[in-house]
Wavefront OBJ file of the C-alpha trace (Angstrom):
o trace
v 0.000 0.000 0.000
v 1.112 3.566 -0.618
v 2.516 5.583 2.247
v -0.242 7.075 4.342
v -0.865 10.806 4.388
v -0.589 11.134 8.171
v -1.526 14.800 8.219
v -4.688 14.090 6.230
v -5.388 11.051 8.382
v -4.987 13.166 11.526
v -7.307 15.874 10.178
v -9.918 13.346 9.083
v -9.894 11.039 12.106
v -8.746 13.030 15.140
v -12.209 13.875 16.517
v -13.541 10.368 15.952
v -10.573 8.713 17.675
v -10.734 11.266 20.500
v -14.498 10.742 20.905
v -14.030 6.968 20.951
v -11.362 7.205 23.648
v -13.371 9.774 25.607
v -16.352 7.423 25.582
v -14.183 4.601 26.901
v -12.201 6.567 29.490
v -14.696 9.284 30.491
v -11.658 11.485 31.149
v -10.927 14.345 28.756
v -7.244 14.722 29.571
v -6.638 10.970 29.360
v -8.536 10.807 26.067
v -6.410 13.661 24.669
v -3.207 11.960 25.797
v -4.248 8.586 24.396
v -5.312 10.176 21.105
v -1.901 11.809 20.752
v -0.211 8.504 21.593
v -2.429 6.723 19.067
v -1.371 8.955 16.192
v 2.259 8.869 17.309
v 2.201 5.085 17.426
v 0.481 4.928 14.035
v 3.175 7.133 12.490
v 6.095 5.313 14.086
v 4.776 1.755 13.853
v 7.215 -0.672 12.292
v 4.354 -2.540 10.697
v 2.650 -0.186 8.313
v -1.081 0.026 7.857
v -1.849 -2.796 5.418
v -5.225 -1.566 4.244
v -7.078 -4.668 5.447
v -9.476 -2.426 7.358
v -10.409 1.231 7.312
v -7.788 3.604 8.705
v -10.207 4.755 11.422
v -10.708 1.153 12.552
v -6.933 0.681 12.698
v -6.499 3.878 14.721
v -9.289 2.971 17.139
v -7.726 -0.453 17.682
v -4.412 1.214 18.536
v -6.215 3.586 20.911
v -8.145 0.767 22.556
v -4.906 -1.163 23.155
v -3.236 1.927 24.623
v -6.226 2.449 26.924
v -6.052 -1.180 28.077
v -2.329 -0.728 28.765
v -3.117 2.398 30.806
v -5.729 0.551 32.869
v -3.279 -2.265 33.584
v -0.585 0.242 34.563
v -2.946 2.067 36.926
v -4.119 -1.210 38.425
v -0.550 -2.288 39.170
v 0.263 1.106 40.707
v -2.786 0.978 42.942
v -1.901 -2.554 44.004
v -5.406 -3.781 43.326
v -6.022 -7.120 41.701
v -6.976 -6.613 38.065
v -10.126 -8.736 38.503
v -11.518 -6.504 41.266
v -10.738 -3.376 39.272
v -12.397 -4.825 36.177
v -15.521 -5.856 38.112
v -15.871 -2.414 39.702
v -15.375 -0.713 36.346
v -17.947 -3.001 34.723
v -20.568 -2.066 37.335
v -19.775 1.629 36.972
v -19.804 1.362 33.170
v -23.203 -0.332 33.262
v -24.734 2.545 35.233
v -23.033 5.140 33.062
v -24.102 3.294 29.899
v -27.761 3.394 30.984
v -27.483 7.129 31.668
v -25.680 7.682 28.361
v -28.296 5.661 26.461
v -31.084 7.721 28.009
v -29.334 10.967 27.040
v -28.865 9.689 23.473
v -32.559 8.753 23.264
v -33.528 12.259 24.391
v -31.321 13.773 21.709
v -32.638 11.346 19.079
v -36.199 12.321 19.929
v -35.529 15.856 18.635
v -33.223 14.875 15.756
v -34.527 15.443 12.211
v -34.968 12.642 9.698
v -33.195 10.808 8.078
v -30.454 11.102 10.721
v -32.691 9.824 13.484
v -33.853 6.710 11.638
v -30.459 5.876 10.148
v -28.801 6.100 13.565
v -31.493 3.944 15.160
v -31.311 1.323 12.409
v -27.538 1.134 12.732
v -27.206 1.173 16.520
v -30.410 -0.387 17.805
v -31.412 -2.381 14.741
v -27.810 -3.512 14.157
v -28.231 -3.237 10.397
v -25.348 -2.857 7.995
v -24.882 0.266 5.891
v -25.811 -1.594 2.713
v -29.118 -2.679 4.284
v -29.848 0.816 5.579
v -29.111 2.300 2.173
v -31.475 -0.136 0.489
v -34.279 0.720 2.958
v -34.023 4.361 1.880
v -33.379 3.537 -1.782
v -29.912 5.081 -1.483
v -26.320 3.876 -1.632
v -24.235 2.300 1.109
v -22.054 5.431 1.066
v -25.102 7.634 1.665
v -26.000 5.505 4.698
v -22.449 5.756 6.069
v -22.305 9.516 5.641
v -25.769 10.032 7.136
v -24.934 7.815 10.129
v -21.658 9.620 10.793
v -23.355 13.004 10.518
v -25.971 11.816 13.018
v -23.215 10.711 15.395
v -21.542 14.098 15.099
v -24.850 15.853 15.806
v -25.349 13.690 18.897
v -21.798 14.340 20.081
v -22.165 18.083 19.586
v -25.441 18.112 21.501
v -23.962 16.054 24.342
v -21.018 18.448 24.593
v -23.441 21.401 24.708
v -25.561 19.755 27.393
v -22.469 18.883 29.412
l 1 2 3 4 5 6 7 8 9 10 11 12 13 14 15 16 17 18 19 20 21 22 23 24 25 26 27 28 29 30 31 32 33 34 35 36 37 38 39 40 41 42 43 44 45 46 47 48 49 50 51 52 53 54 55 56 57 58 59 60 61 62 63 64 65 66 67 68 69 70 71 72 73 74 75 76 77 78 79 80 81 82 83 84 85 86 87 88 89 90 91 92 93 94 95 96 97 98 99 100 101 102 103 104 105 106 107 108 109 110 111 112 113 114 115 116 117 118 119 120 121 122 123 124 125 126 127 128 129 130 131 132 133 134 135 136 137 138 139 140 141 142 143 144 145 146 147 148 149 150 151 152 153 154 155 156 157 158 159 160 161 162
């Protein structure tokens, strides 16, 4: 594969990688640090991006691994067994996920079509982009773009609401 345009990749994917890591960590400064580390690791990786997945997927996988490393490091420093830490985090995540889901549903309630329906079909209906596109009589690309725009609208609204 050709050499990646890292500047273009950074411009195109920064907010999505940051949002992904912020959702996982629920800590803005940690998400910023992990996002920076993700792009650094992507640029300095000995094994180049092979193009077997989308670049965003590759970057999110790097970020997820860095976050897991950070959790393990913090667990060792605190001297807590990893199992207890994981169980406590799972319970906390469950409560936060319910709250987050409720907030997303409130935002979706006011969201205009087709964003609302496309997002619901993708997230709650677990349909693929090709299937969503065919429901609307549009292309797979249209479904992808509409879904990502809906996600951005939800993220913007959540940031506004705090």
